[in-house]
Structures are given as C-alpha cells and as structure tokens.
N, CA, C and O atoms as CSV, one atom per row, in Angstrom:
chain,resi,resn,atom,element,x,y,z
A,1,MET,N,N,13.901,10.935,18.878
A,1,MET,CA,C,12.678,11.623,18.527
A,1,MET,C,C,11.714,11.451,19.676
A,1,MET,O,O,11.552,10.351,20.204
A,2,GLY,N,N,11.081,12.529,20.058
A,2,GLY,CA,C,9.907,12.292,20.796
A,2,GLY,C,C,9.514,12.891,22.086
A,2,GLY,O,O,9.083,12.119,22.943
A,3,SER,N,N,9.597,14.148,22.355
A,3,SER,CA,C,8.910,14.699,23.504
A,3,SER,C,C,8.011,15.826,22.999
A,3,SER,O,O,8.135,16.272,21.859
A,4,GLU,N,N,7.096,16.281,23.873
A,4,GLU,CA,C,6.166,17.325,23.469
A,4,GLU,C,C,6.819,18.691,23.572
A,4,GLU,O,O,7.486,19.001,24.559
A,5,GLY,N,N,6.619,19.511,22.538
A,5,GLY,CA,C,7.142,20.865,22.560
A,5,GLY,C,C,7.337,21.419,21.166
A,5,GLY,O,O,6.870,20.854,20.178
A,6,THR,N,N,8.047,22.550,21.108
A,6,THR,CA,C,8.256,23.241,19.840
A,6,THR,C,C,9.713,23.243,19.395
A,6,THR,O,O,10.034,23.809,18.350
A,7,GLY,N,N,10.591,22.630,20.159
A,7,GLY,CA,C,12.009,22.592,19.809
A,7,GLY,C,C,12.316,21.533,18.766
A,7,GLY,O,O,11.445,20.760,18.365
A,8,ASN,N,N,13.565,21.512,18.337
A,8,ASN,CA,C,14.007,20.512,17.377
A,8,ASN,C,C,13.822,19.110,17.957
A,8,ASN,O,O,14.275,18.827,19.066
A,9,GLY,N,N,13.158,18.237,17.204
A,9,GLY,CA,C,12.919,16.874,17.660
A,9,GLY,C,C,11.746,16.721,18.609
A,9,GLY,O,O,11.463,15.616,19.072
A,10,GLU,N,N,11.062,17.814,18.902
A,10,GLU,CA,C,9.864,17.757,19.740
A,10,GLU,C,C,8.638,17.898,18.856
A,10,GLU,O,O,8.718,18.432,17.750
A,11,PHE,N,N,7.494,17.415,19.350
A,11,PHE,CA,C,6.286,17.392,18.545
A,11,PHE,C,C,5.082,17.916,19.304
A,11,PHE,O,O,4.979,17.772,20.522
A,12,VAL,N,N,4.164,18.534,18.547
A,12,VAL,CA,C,2.811,18.818,19.014
A,12,VAL,C,C,1.888,18.340,17.904
A,12,VAL,O,O,1.855,18.916,16.816
A,13,GLU,N,N,1.152,17.299,18.184
A,13,GLU,CA,C,0.232,16.659,17.250
A,13,GLU,C,C,0.895,16.246,15.937
A,13,GLU,O,O,0.511,16.730,14.872
A,14,PRO,N,N,1.891,15.351,16.005
A,14,PRO,CA,C,2.408,14.804,14.750
A,14,PRO,C,C,1.291,14.044,14.054
A,14,PRO,O,O,0.544,13.304,14.694
A,15,HIS,N,N,1.179,14.225,12.755
A,15,HIS,CA,C,0.014,13.660,12.080
A,15,HIS,C,C,0.353,12.819,10.871
A,15,HIS,O,O,-0.438,11.956,10.491
A,16,GLY,N,N,1.486,13.035,10.261
A,16,GLY,CA,C,1.853,12.253,9.097
A,16,GLY,C,C,3.334,11.927,9.122
A,16,GLY,O,O,4.144,12.713,9.613
A,17,VAL,N,N,3.683,10.764,8.592
A,17,VAL,CA,C,5.069,10.318,8.549
A,17,VAL,C,C,5.347,9.749,7.165
A,17,VAL,O,O,4.509,9.056,6.588
A,18,ALA,N,N,6.537,10.051,6.634
A,18,ALA,CA,C,6.976,9.476,5.365
A,18,ALA,C,C,8.462,9.169,5.472
A,18,ALA,O,O,9.182,9.798,6.246
A,19,VAL,N,N,8.912,8.197,4.690
A,19,VAL,CA,C,10.315,7.784,4.685
A,19,VAL,C,C,10.830,7.868,3.247
A,19,VAL,O,O,10.186,7.373,2.322
A,20,ASP,N,N,12.001,8.500,3.064
A,20,ASP,CA,C,12.565,8.617,1.716
A,20,ASP,C,C,13.448,7.416,1.380
A,20,ASP,O,O,13.588,6.498,2.187
A,21,SER,N,N,14.034,7.427,0.205
A,21,SER,CA,C,14.830,6.290,-0.267
A,21,SER,C,C,16.125,6.096,0.515
A,21,SER,O,O,16.755,5.043,0.414
A,22,LEU,N,N,16.531,7.103,1.296
A,22,LEU,CA,C,17.728,7.006,2.140
A,22,LEU,C,C,17.370,6.671,3.583
A,22,LEU,O,O,18.223,6.725,4.468
A,23,ASP,N,N,16.110,6.328,3.816
A,23,ASP,CA,C,15.570,5.997,5.143
A,23,ASP,C,C,15.502,7.186,6.089
A,23,ASP,O,O,15.421,6.997,7.302
A,24,ASN,N,N,15.531,8.411,5.562
A,24,ASN,CA,C,15.253,9.582,6.391
A,24,ASN,C,C,13.762,9.629,6.666
A,24,ASN,O,O,12.955,9.257,5.813
A,25,VAL,N,N,13.396,10.086,7.853
A,25,VAL,CA,C,12.004,10.117,8.286
A,25,VAL,C,C,11.535,11.565,8.348
A,25,VAL,O,O,12.202,12.423,8.925
A,26,TYR,N,N,10.377,11.822,7.746
A,26,TYR,CA,C,9.779,13.155,7.730
A,26,TYR,C,C,8.486,13.099,8.523
A,26,TYR,O,O,7.664,12.207,8.315
A,27,VAL,N,N,8.300,14.054,9.437
A,27,VAL,CA,C,7.104,14.102,10.276
A,27,VAL,C,C,6.441,15.453,10.100
A,27,VAL,O,O,7.083,16.489,10.277
A,28,VAL,N,N,5.158,15.452,9.752
A,28,VAL,CA,C,4.397,16.695,9.645
A,28,VAL,C,C,3.591,16.875,10.935
A,28,VAL,O,O,2.987,15.933,11.449
A,29,GLU,N,N,3.600,18.110,11.439
A,29,GLU,CA,C,2.912,18.420,12.695
A,29,GLU,C,C,1.786,19.413,12.466
A,29,GLU,O,O,1.984,20.481,11.886
A,30,ARG,N,N,0.612,19.043,12.928
A,30,ARG,CA,C,-0.558,19.908,12.775
A,30,ARG,C,C,-0.397,21.247,13.502
A,30,ARG,O,O,-0.553,22.303,12.889
A,31,LEU,N,N,-0.094,21.213,14.771
A,31,LEU,CA,C,-0.128,22.446,15.560
A,31,LEU,C,C,1.161,23.250,15.507
A,31,LEU,O,O,1.126,24.463,15.714
A,32,ASN,N,N,2.288,22.625,15.240
A,32,ASN,CA,C,3.536,23.382,15.061
A,32,ASN,C,C,3.690,23.865,13.624
A,32,ASN,O,O,4.623,24.609,13.320
A,33,SER,N,N,2.794,23.456,12.744
A,33,SER,CA,C,2.777,23.901,11.340
A,33,SER,C,C,4.142,23.764,10.676
A,33,SER,O,O,4.665,24.714,10.094
A,34,ARG,N,N,4.706,22.569,10.776
A,34,ARG,CA,C,6.038,22.376,10.211
A,34,ARG,C,C,6.270,20.920,9.854
A,34,ARG,O,O,5.490,20.032,10.197
A,35,VAL,N,N,7.385,20.709,9.146
A,35,VAL,CA,C,7.886,19.377,8.835
A,35,VAL,C,C,9.250,19.253,9.491
A,35,VAL,O,O,10.070,20.168,9.406
A,36,GLN,N,N,9.497,18.130,10.143
A,36,GLN,CA,C,10.821,17.845,10.687
A,36,GLN,C,C,11.390,16.619,9.982
A,36,GLN,O,O,10.662,15.683,9.652
A,37,LYS,N,N,12.698,16.639,9.758
A,37,LYS,CA,C,13.389,15.539,9.091
A,37,LYS,C,C,14.402,14.934,10.054
A,37,LYS,O,O,15.139,15.650,10.733
A,38,PHE,N,N,14.426,13.579,10.103
A,38,PHE,CA,C,15.324,12.834,10.973
A,38,PHE,C,C,16.040,11.769,10.153
A,38,PHE,O,O,15.528,11.312,9.132
A,39,ASP,N,N,17.231,11.378,10.607
A,39,ASP,CA,C,17.892,10.248,9.958
A,39,ASP,C,C,17.262,8.953,10.468
A,39,ASP,O,O,16.383,8.982,11.329
A,40,SER,N,N,17.710,7.832,9.941
A,40,SER,CA,C,17.095,6.549,10.294
A,40,SER,C,C,17.314,6.141,11.745
A,40,SER,O,O,16.663,5.218,12.235
A,41,ASN,N,N,18.221,6.818,12.433
A,41,ASN,CA,C,18.448,6.563,13.861
A,41,ASN,C,C,17.656,7.499,14.758
A,41,ASN,O,O,17.756,7.420,15.982
A,42,GLY,N,N,16.861,8.394,14.149
A,42,GLY,CA,C,16.045,9.326,14.924
A,42,GLY,C,C,16.742,10.620,15.265
A,42,GLY,O,O,16.223,11.398,16.065
A,43,ASN,N,N,17.902,10.880,14.686
A,43,ASN,CA,C,18.612,12.142,14.936
A,43,ASN,C,C,18.030,13.260,14.081
A,43,ASN,O,O,17.841,13.093,12.876
A,44,PHE,N,N,17.748,14.398,14.706
A,44,PHE,CA,C,17.191,15.555,14.012
A,44,PHE,C,C,18.159,16.037,12.936
A,44,PHE,O,O,19.360,16.149,13.182
A,45,ILE,N,N,17.632,16.327,11.730
A,45,ILE,CA,C,18.436,16.871,10.640
A,45,ILE,C,C,18.058,18.316,10.352
A,45,ILE,O,O,18.920,19.194,10.363
A,46,THR,N,N,16.771,18.572,10.094
A,46,THR,CA,C,16.324,19.926,9.748
A,46,THR,C,C,14.818,20.031,9.935
A,46,THR,O,O,14.140,19.043,10.217
A,47,LYS,N,N,14.314,21.234,9.774
A,47,LYS,CA,C,12.866,21.476,9.825
A,47,LYS,C,C,12.544,22.633,8.894
A,47,LYS,O,O,13.417,23.433,8.560
A,48,TRP,N,N,11.286,22.717,8.477
A,48,TRP,CA,C,10.833,23.879,7.727
A,48,TRP,C,C,9.343,24.056,7.926
A,48,TRP,O,O,8.622,23.131,8.299
A,49,GLY,N,N,8.902,25.291,7.661
A,49,GLY,CA,C,7.493,25.637,7.777
A,49,GLY,C,C,7.222,26.520,8.976
A,49,GLY,O,O,7.987,26.559,9.940
A,50,SER,N,N,6.116,27.220,8.887
A,50,SER,CA,C,5.594,28.047,9.970
A,50,SER,C,C,4.109,28.241,9.699
A,50,SER,O,O,3.616,27.872,8.633
A,51,GLU,N,N,3.403,28.813,10.649
A,51,GLU,CA,C,1.971,29.015,10.463
A,51,GLU,C,C,1.723,30.194,9.541
A,51,GLU,O,O,2.339,31.248,9.689
A,52,GLY,N,N,0.824,30.014,8.595
A,52,GLY,CA,C,0.469,31.105,7.692
A,52,GLY,C,C,-0.127,30.591,6.402
A,52,GLY,O,O,-0.475,29.417,6.282
A,53,THR,N,N,-0.240,31.492,5.435
A,53,THR,CA,C,-0.861,31.166,4.155
A,53,THR,C,C,0.101,31.297,2.980
A,53,THR,O,O,-0.291,31.035,1.843
A,54,GLY,N,N,1.323,31.688,3.216
A,54,GLY,CA,C,2.290,31.876,2.143
A,54,GLY,C,C,3.019,30.596,1.779
A,54,GLY,O,O,2.810,29.547,2.388
A,55,GLU,N,N,3.875,30.702,0.777
A,55,GLU,CA,C,4.670,29.560,0.347
A,55,GLU,C,C,5.549,29.082,1.496
A,55,GLU,O,O,6.235,29.880,2.134
A,56,GLY,N,N,5.527,27.775,1.758
A,56,GLY,CA,C,6.308,27.214,2.854
A,56,GLY,C,C,5.676,27.374,4.219
A,56,GLY,O,O,6.276,27.008,5.229
A,57,GLN,N,N,4.463,27.922,4.259
A,57,GLN,CA,C,3.728,28.055,5.511
A,57,GLN,C,C,2.532,27.116,5.475
A,57,GLN,O,O,2.035,26.760,4.406
A,58,PHE,N,N,2.078,26.722,6.659
A,58,PHE,CA,C,1.000,25.746,6.759
A,58,PHE,C,C,-0.072,26.210,7.737
A,58,PHE,O,O,0.175,27.022,8.628
A,59,ASN,N,N,-1.272,25.666,7.541
A,59,ASN,CA,C,-2.374,25.860,8.474
A,59,ASN,C,C,-3.034,24.492,8.658
A,59,ASN,O,O,-3.900,24.101,7.875
A,60,ILE,N,N,-2.624,23.786,9.678
A,60,ILE,CA,C,-3.063,22.432,10.012
A,60,ILE,C,C,-2.658,21.434,8.910
A,60,ILE,O,O,-3.517,20.819,8.278
A,61,PRO,N,N,-1.346,21.284,8.688
A,61,PRO,CA,C,-0.906,20.250,7.744
A,61,PRO,C,C,-1.170,18.866,8.323
A,61,PRO,O,O,-0.960,18.632,9.513
A,62,GLU,N,N,-1.633,17.949,7.471
A,62,GLU,CA,C,-2.000,16.629,7.981
A,62,GLU,C,C,-1.349,15.464,7.266
A,62,GLU,O,O,-1.199,14.396,7.860
A,63,GLY,N,N,-0.961,15.626,6.029
A,63,GLY,CA,C,-0.429,14.493,5.294
A,63,GLY,C,C,0.911,14.824,4.661
A,63,GLY,O,O,1.217,15.985,4.391
A,64,ILE,N,N,1.704,13.785,4.427
A,64,ILE,CA,C,3.009,13.971,3.811
A,64,ILE,C,C,3.340,12.731,2.993
A,64,ILE,O,O,3.012,11.608,3.376
A,65,ASP,N,N,4.002,12.958,1.852
A,65,ASP,CA,C,4.446,11.846,1.020
A,65,ASP,C,C,5.708,12.283,0.286
A,65,ASP,O,O,5.984,13.475,0.152
A,66,ILE,N,N,6.466,11.301,-0.184
A,66,ILE,CA,C,7.717,11.563,-0.899
A,66,ILE,C,C,7.699,10.739,-2.175
A,66,ILE,O,O,7.400,9.546,-2.137
A,67,ASP,N,N,8.019,11.371,-3.322
A,67,ASP,CA,C,8.057,10.623,-4.574
A,67,ASP,C,C,9.440,10.017,-4.803
A,67,ASP,O,O,10.352,10.223,-4.002
A,68,SER,N,N,9.590,9.283,-5.879
A,68,SER,CA,C,10.840,8.568,-6.153
A,68,SER,C,C,12.014,9.502,-6.441
A,68,SER,O,O,13.167,9.076,-6.389
A,69,SER,N,N,11.731,10.775,-6.746
A,69,SER,CA,C,12.789,11.762,-6.971
A,69,SER,C,C,13.192,12.489,-5.688
A,69,SER,O,O,14.131,13.284,-5.696
A,70,GLY,N,N,12.492,12.221,-4.595
A,70,GLY,CA,C,12.808,12.852,-3.316
A,70,GLY,C,C,12.028,14.115,-3.033
A,70,GLY,O,O,12.282,14.780,-2.029
A,71,ASN,N,N,11.071,14.467,-3.903
A,71,ASN,CA,C,10.226,15.630,-3.633
A,71,ASN,C,C,9.262,15.301,-2.497
A,71,ASN,O,O,8.718,14.198,-2.424
A,72,VAL,N,N,9.061,16.270,-1.619
A,72,VAL,CA,C,8.175,16.094,-0.468
A,72,VAL,C,C,6.883,16.856,-0.738
A,72,VAL,O,O,6.910,18.023,-1.130
A,73,TYR,N,N,5.754,16.187,-0.526
A,73,TYR,CA,C,4.434,16.780,-0.722
A,73,TYR,C,C,3.727,16.839,0.626
A,73,TYR,O,O,3.651,15.839,1.341
A,74,VAL,N,N,3.208,18.026,0.970
A,74,VAL,CA,C,2.522,18.213,2.245
A,74,VAL,C,C,1.083,18.648,1.982
A,74,VAL,O,O,0.844,19.632,1.283
A,75,ALA,N,N,0.127,17.911,2.546
A,75,ALA,CA,C,-1.285,18.269,2.461
A,75,ALA,C,C,-1.593,19.279,3.559
A,75,ALA,O,O,-1.549,18.964,4.748
A,76,ASP,N,N,-1.904,20.486,3.137
A,76,ASP,CA,C,-2.150,21.607,4.047
A,76,ASP,C,C,-3.658,21.829,4.137
A,76,ASP,O,O,-4.249,22.518,3.306
A,77,THR,N,N,-4.260,21.240,5.149
A,77,THR,CA,C,-5.707,21.121,5.240
A,77,THR,C,C,-6.450,22.452,5.210
A,77,THR,O,O,-7.306,22.647,4.347
A,78,HIS,N,N,-6.155,23.357,6.111
A,78,HIS,CA,C,-6.945,24.586,6.214
A,78,HIS,C,C,-6.564,25.633,5.173
A,78,HIS,O,O,-7.303,26.599,4.981
A,79,ASN,N,N,-5.438,25.467,4.503
A,79,ASN,CA,C,-5.124,26.321,3.350
A,79,ASN,C,C,-5.617,25.679,2.055
A,79,ASN,O,O,-5.488,26.270,0.983
A,80,SER,N,N,-6.177,24.480,2.145
A,80,SER,CA,C,-6.767,23.770,1.010
A,80,SER,C,C,-5.820,23.629,-0.174
A,80,SER,O,O,-6.172,23.944,-1.311
A,81,LEU,N,N,-4.596,23.145,0.115
A,81,LEU,CA,C,-3.648,22.936,-0.968
A,81,LEU,C,C,-2.624,21.882,-0.614
A,81,LEU,O,O,-2.489,21.472,0.539
A,82,ILE,N,N,-1.899,21.450,-1.649
A,82,ILE,CA,C,-0.755,20.541,-1.501
A,82,ILE,C,C,0.476,21.337,-1.881
A,82,ILE,O,O,0.532,21.918,-2.964
A,83,GLN,N,N,1.462,21.368,-0.998
A,83,GLN,CA,C,2.712,22.062,-1.299
A,83,GLN,C,C,3.789,21.028,-1.629
A,83,GLN,O,O,3.876,19.971,-1.005
A,84,LYS,N,N,4.605,21.369,-2.631
A,84,LYS,CA,C,5.693,20.495,-3.064
A,84,LYS,C,C,7.022,21.155,-2.711
A,84,LYS,O,O,7.228,22.344,-2.952
A,85,PHE,N,N,7.928,20.343,-2.128
A,85,PHE,CA,C,9.249,20.816,-1.750
A,85,PHE,C,C,10.294,19.917,-2.396
A,85,PHE,O,O,10.271,18.700,-2.213
A,86,ALA,N,N,11.196,20.510,-3.140
A,86,ALA,CA,C,12.301,19.756,-3.741
A,86,ALA,C,C,13.429,19.697,-2.726
A,86,ALA,O,O,13.934,20.732,-2.292
A,87,ILE,N,N,13.821,18.501,-2.350
A,87,ILE,CA,C,14.861,18.310,-1.347
A,87,ILE,C,C,16.203,18.211,-2.056
A,87,ILE,O,O,16.375,17.391,-2.958
A,88,VAL,N,N,17.148,19.039,-1.653
A,88,VAL,CA,C,18.498,19.018,-2.213
A,88,VAL,C,C,19.289,17.924,-1.511
A,88,VAL,O,O,19.355,17.887,-0.282
A,89,LYS,N,N,19.879,17.050,-2.281
A,89,LYS,CA,C,20.620,15.924,-1.689
A,89,LYS,C,C,22.083,16.222,-1.637
A,89,LYS,O,O,22.866,15.394,-1.172
C-alpha cells in the first residue's frame, strides 16, 4: 500500500481507515472519492465508489467503520449522508 495516485493501491488524501474481523483493511479517500480494500499484508483486493451524488458515489468521504456483521459505513461529508455497504464474504 502506498504511493500517490489514482490506481489500485494508490492514494490521494486517505482520510479514514477501518479493519474488519478478517483483518482486511479499508481506506476511504477524500479526493479519489472511493474506498479501497486490502488484505492484512497490504495487497489490494478491490475498490468501489466514484465522485457524485448517487448511490455508491461520494463527495469528500471522510470516515469509515465496519460493524460486527461486516457492513461498511462511509461518512460522505459534502453529500451529508452515511452510506452502508453490505460486503459479500
């Protein structure tokens, strides 16, 4: 994990981090308007999100959390909402 950019495993203003029960790491990025998921060794798994106002889109997301069921919650600051994503295991 960790260079600047828009590709898989790259970041522009990472702002929130959460870890699930399987030790996967989720990073929310303000300027790339997305969430990236990595395994516990830092290997890229997947990403989702884009800039916008629709479902699954973000406008300056800043916070992220995961509940005990594995649902991911993203605080989308400029859209003034919290989005919930059910992660398929």
